[in-house]
TITORMI-432102 format. One line per 8 residues: number of its first residue (from 0); their letters; for each residue x, y, z of C-alpha. Coordinates in nm, 2 decimals. Layout:
BEGIN
NUM	A	X,Y,Z  ... $
***
This chain:
BEGIN
0	XXXXXXXX	4.03,5.20,6.64  3.94,5.47,6.39  3.81,5.34,6.06  4.01,5.42,5.74  3.69,5.42,5.54  3.34,5.52,5.67  3.02,5.50,5.46  2.71,5.64,5.63 $
8	XXXXXXXX	2.36,5.65,5.49  2.49,5.65,5.13  2.23,5.68,4.85  2.32,5.71,4.48  2.17,5.63,4.14  2.16,5.70,3.77  1.86,5.83,3.57  1.62,5.80,3.85 $
16	XXXXXXXX	1.72,5.44,3.93  1.88,5.40,4.27  2.18,5.18,4.31  2.22,5.23,4.69  1.97,5.34,4.95  2.10,5.40,5.30  2.43,5.20,5.26  2.64,5.18,5.57 $
24	XXXXXXXX	2.97,5.01,5.65  3.32,5.09,5.78  3.67,4.94,5.73  3.93,4.90,6.00  4.29,4.96,5.93  4.53,4.67,5.85  4.29,4.43,5.69  4.23,4.30,5.34 $
32	XXXXXXXX	3.87,4.33,5.23  3.70,4.19,4.92  3.40,4.38,4.79  3.19,4.11,4.61  2.86,4.11,4.43  2.70,4.05,4.09  2.74,4.28,3.80  2.54,4.59,3.84 $
40	XXXXXXXX	2.53,4.62,4.22  2.76,4.92,4.21  3.11,4.80,4.31  3.29,5.02,4.07  3.06,5.31,4.14  3.15,5.28,4.51  3.52,5.30,4.43  3.45,5.61,4.22 $
48	XXXXXXXX	3.26,5.77,4.51  3.54,5.68,4.76  3.79,5.85,4.54  3.58,6.16,4.49  3.52,6.10,4.12  3.15,6.09,4.19  2.95,6.28,4.45  2.67,6.07,4.61 $
56	XXXXXXXX	2.31,6.18,4.60  2.31,6.18,4.98  2.50,6.04,5.27  2.86,6.06,5.37  3.18,5.88,5.27  3.50,5.95,5.46  3.84,5.82,5.37  4.13,5.86,5.61 $
64	XXXXXXXX	3.92,6.12,5.80  3.83,6.34,5.50  3.51,6.36,5.30  3.57,6.16,4.98  3.44,6.43,4.75  3.69,6.68,4.90  4.01,6.47,4.95  4.32,6.69,4.98 $
72	XXXXXXXX	4.63,6.63,4.76  4.82,6.50,5.06  4.55,6.24,5.15  4.54,6.13,4.78  4.91,6.04,4.80  4.81,5.80,5.08  4.58,5.60,4.85  4.69,5.36,4.59 $
80	XXXXXXXX	4.43,5.31,4.31  4.40,5.05,4.04  4.09,5.13,3.85  3.92,4.88,3.63  4.22,4.72,3.47  4.59,4.79,3.43  4.60,5.13,3.27  4.91,5.33,3.25 $
88	XXXXXXXX	5.08,5.59,3.03  5.16,5.34,2.76  5.38,5.58,2.55  5.64,5.58,2.83  5.91,5.32,2.90  5.96,5.12,3.22  6.21,5.38,3.35  6.02,5.68,3.23 $
96	XXXXXXXX	5.69,5.59,3.40  5.87,5.53,3.73  6.04,5.87,3.72  5.71,6.04,3.63  5.51,5.88,3.92  5.79,5.93,4.17  5.75,6.31,4.16  5.40,6.29,4.31 $
104	XXXXXXXX	5.46,6.07,4.61  5.67,6.18,4.91  5.74,5.83,5.04  5.82,5.68,4.70  6.04,5.37,4.71  6.18,5.28,4.37  6.32,4.95,4.49  5.97,4.82,4.54 $
112	XXXXXXXX	5.88,4.91,4.18  6.20,4.77,4.02  6.18,4.46,4.24  5.86,4.36,4.06  5.95,4.49,3.72  6.28,4.29,3.71  6.07,3.97,3.72  5.96,4.06,3.36 $
120	XXXXXXXX	6.32,4.05,3.24  6.27,4.34,3.01  6.50,4.63,2.95  6.40,4.95,3.12  6.37,5.12,2.78  6.08,4.88,2.69  5.76,5.07,2.62  5.45,5.00,2.82 $
128	XXXXXXXX	5.24,4.99,2.50  5.44,4.69,2.38  5.36,4.48,2.69  5.10,4.21,2.74  4.82,4.27,2.98  4.99,4.05,3.24  5.32,4.25,3.20  5.13,4.57,3.24 $
136	XXXXXXXX	4.97,4.44,3.56  5.32,4.41,3.71  5.40,4.77,3.61  5.08,4.90,3.77  5.12,4.70,4.09  5.48,4.81,4.11  5.38,5.17,4.08  5.11,5.13,4.35 $
144	XXXXXXXX	5.35,4.95,4.59  5.62,5.21,4.54  5.38,5.48,4.66  5.36,5.30,4.99  5.00,5.40,5.03  4.80,5.34,5.35  4.50,5.22,5.15  4.50,5.02,4.83 $
152	XXXXXXXX	4.18,5.03,4.62  4.21,4.76,4.35  3.90,4.75,4.12  3.89,4.43,3.93  4.26,4.37,3.92  4.21,4.03,3.74  4.08,4.18,3.41  4.27,4.03,3.12 $
160	XXXXXXXX	4.50,3.82,3.34  4.56,3.45,3.28  4.59,3.22,3.58  4.97,3.25,3.60  4.97,3.63,3.62  4.68,3.64,3.86  4.87,3.41,4.09  5.18,3.62,4.05 $
168	XXXXXXXX	4.99,3.94,4.12  4.84,3.80,4.44  5.17,3.64,4.55  5.35,3.97,4.52  5.07,4.15,4.70  5.08,3.90,4.98  5.46,3.94,5.02  5.43,4.32,5.02 $
176	XXXXXXXX	5.15,4.32,5.27  5.33,4.08,5.51  5.59,4.36,5.55  5.35,4.65,5.56  5.06,4.76,5.77  4.82,4.84,5.49  4.44,4.83,5.43  4.32,4.68,5.10 $
184	XXXXXXXX	3.98,4.70,4.94  3.96,4.49,4.62  3.70,4.37,4.38  3.72,4.07,4.15  3.51,3.83,3.94  3.75,3.55,4.01  3.61,3.45,4.35  3.84,3.15,4.41 $
192	XXXXXXXX	4.14,3.39,4.43  4.00,3.54,4.75  4.04,3.22,4.94  4.34,3.23,5.17  4.40,3.60,5.07  4.14,3.83,5.22  4.04,3.87,5.58  3.69,4.00,5.54 $
200	XXXXXXXX	3.42,4.00,5.26  3.16,4.26,5.19  2.87,4.12,4.99  2.69,4.40,4.81  2.34,4.35,4.67  2.12,4.56,4.46  1.96,4.84,4.65  2.26,4.87,4.89 $
208	XXXXXXXX	2.20,4.58,5.12  2.54,4.47,5.25  2.68,4.19,5.46  3.02,4.23,5.62  3.18,3.92,5.77  3.51,3.74,5.80  3.59,3.51,5.52  3.64,3.23,5.77 $
216	XXXXXXXX	3.30,3.29,5.93  3.12,3.29,5.59  3.29,2.97,5.48  3.22,2.79,5.81  2.86,2.90,5.87  2.70,2.94,5.53  2.55,2.61,5.42  2.39,2.43,5.12 $
224	XXXXXXXX	2.11,2.18,5.19  1.98,1.96,4.91  1.62,1.83,4.90  1.50,1.56,4.66  1.19,1.71,4.50  1.03,1.82,4.17  1.10,2.16,4.02  0.73,2.21,3.96 $
232	XXXXXXXX	0.64,2.16,4.33  0.42,2.46,4.42  0.56,2.53,4.77  0.89,2.68,4.65  0.76,3.02,4.57  0.58,3.04,4.90  0.89,2.92,5.08  1.11,3.19,4.91 $
240	XXXXXXXX	0.87,3.46,4.99  0.83,3.45,5.37  1.14,3.27,5.52  1.42,3.51,5.61  1.62,3.22,5.74  1.67,3.09,5.39  1.89,3.32,5.18  1.84,3.16,4.85 $
248	XXXXXXXX	1.68,2.86,4.67  1.79,2.70,4.35  1.54,2.46,4.20  1.64,2.19,3.96  1.46,1.90,3.78  1.48,1.65,4.07  1.62,1.85,4.36  1.64,2.19,4.52 $
256	XXXXXXXX	1.93,2.35,4.70  1.87,2.58,5.00  2.13,2.82,5.11  2.13,2.95,5.47  2.34,3.05,5.77  2.10,2.85,5.98  2.18,2.50,6.11  2.03,2.19,5.96 $
264	XXXXXXXX	1.79,2.15,6.25  1.65,2.50,6.20  1.59,2.44,5.83  1.42,2.11,5.90  1.19,2.30,6.14  1.11,2.57,5.88  1.03,2.31,5.62  0.82,2.10,5.86 $
272	XXXXXXXX	0.60,2.40,5.93  0.53,2.41,5.56  0.45,2.05,5.55  0.77,1.96,5.37  0.92,1.64,5.53  1.21,1.56,5.30  1.55,1.47,5.44  1.83,1.72,5.39 $
280	XXXXXXXX	2.17,1.64,5.25  2.45,1.89,5.35  2.66,1.96,5.05  3.03,2.08,5.07  3.10,2.41,4.89  3.40,2.59,4.76  3.41,2.96,4.80  3.27,3.02,4.45 $
288	XXXXXXXX	2.98,2.78,4.52  2.90,2.97,4.84  2.92,3.31,4.67  2.68,3.20,4.40  2.46,3.05,4.66  2.45,3.37,4.86  2.40,3.61,4.57  2.20,3.39,4.34 $
296	XX	2.28,3.30,3.98  2.07,3.57,3.81 $
***
């Protein structure tokens, strides 16, 4: 199966500071991917590179078989982009903006646009600038869906949306994708929205280290182990430094939480070799807990 997005040996930075070094991944068609990571790891920069708005320092990015910095107009019509919020030509009305966008997309389906917009119960003469952020999100999502793109890039779709509009946005997306064979790459700071929606997650870290895994695999196999101990105990710095089995350690006043893909027995063995004989409590985690455990709080 030919990937719809390929990133090979990508390096990029600003002002002499590298964001990625030798970043590699590929996305198969027909899946929903979440690109997750803390602020500053380069999620938005990566979207800009994929769309050709930035040219990487080195490496190669291909989207639908073309180099990202040289996408043809035809290929661009096959990509639906929501870039850092719900921006639109706000001086236009609901009807005017649909007519404007329709001229650029050969497979435009106005029914998909108006099907979403009608939920707002606004006249088609209503100006975009007089809408709330949530209402604008419906306009932008309707415009993207009407394009019928093969790839949807949704960069921080949740900006400015309350819980109700976030849920509406995802419900409409889910209904649309159930009827279409589309690939989605999205970013969001609202991690709990990803549960039950995305197929795979890409955890991006500073420097370009990346983990690609199914959401189910991550939730089933990433664990939190709690140890009763003192925060000032000296062995924590040593344990963090030379144990690749342990992804992250959070120390608190009277306990420490260890995060790892390893099973409990393996962690007990690692601790035993350091002379740490505490019992381990396995803690349940929601997706947000696991995300913070994987990436760290700071």
